[in-house]
C-alpha positions in Angstrom: 33.7 160.0 88.1 36.4 160.8 90.0 36.9 163.0 93.4 38.2 166.6 92.1 40.9 167.6 94.9 41.9 171.1 95.6 45.4 171.5 94.8 48.3 174.2 94.5 47.5 175.5 90.9 44.1 176.3 91.7 45.1 178.1 95.0 47.4 180.3 93.0 44.7 181.3 90.9 43.2 182.9 94.3 46.5 184.9 94.9 45.7 188.5 95.3 42.1 188.2 95.9 39.7 188.1 99.3 38.3 184.6 99.6 36.5 182.6 102.5 38.2 180.0 103.3 36.3 176.8 103.9 38.3 174.4 106.0 38.2 170.4 106.2 37.1 170.6 109.6 33.9 172.8 109.0 34.8 175.9 110.0 35.4 179.0 107.5 37.8 182.1 107.5 35.9 184.8 106.2 37.3 187.8 104.0 40.9 187.0 104.2 43.4 188.3 101.6 45.5 185.4 99.8 48.9 186.7 99.5 50.5 183.7 98.3 50.2 180.2 97.6 53.4 178.0 97.5 55.7 175.0 98.6 57.2 175.7 102.2 60.6 175.6 102.5 61.7 173.7 104.9 59.3 170.9 104.5 58.2 171.2 100.9 54.5 170.5 101.9 52.0 173.2 99.7 50.6 175.9 102.1 48.6 179.4 101.8 49.9 182.4 103.1 47.0 184.9 104.5 46.2 187.8 106.1 43.0 189.7 107.0 42.2 192.9 106.4 45.0 194.9 108.5 48.8 194.8 107.3 49.5 191.9 109.9 52.3 189.7 108.8 50.7 186.7 106.6 49.4 183.4 108.5 50.4 180.1 107.0 47.7 177.1 106.4 48.7 174.4 105.2 46.8 173.5 101.5 45.6 170.0 103.1 43.4 171.6 105.3 41.5 173.2 102.9 38.4 171.9 101.5 37.7 174.8 98.7 37.8 178.6 98.3 34.9 180.6 97.5 35.7 184.1 96.1 34.4 187.2 97.7 32.4 189.5 95.9 33.0 192.9 95.9 29.7 194.2 95.6 28.7 192.7 99.2 
């Protein structure tokens, strides 16, 4: 059985949604809005662009730092 990896195509499924980002170091970014998932222009590495509930500019997180994403339930 192979190890499943979180890739760019899986991240694109969460664009436009509120999620909890579970990072490889064990920390969690709670209830962030995924604005975009694409490759960076300068380095070509896949990244996730997210923001908190406020309308601040998007922050960048490299996809290699993300372990998995969990969709936040709108009913909670």
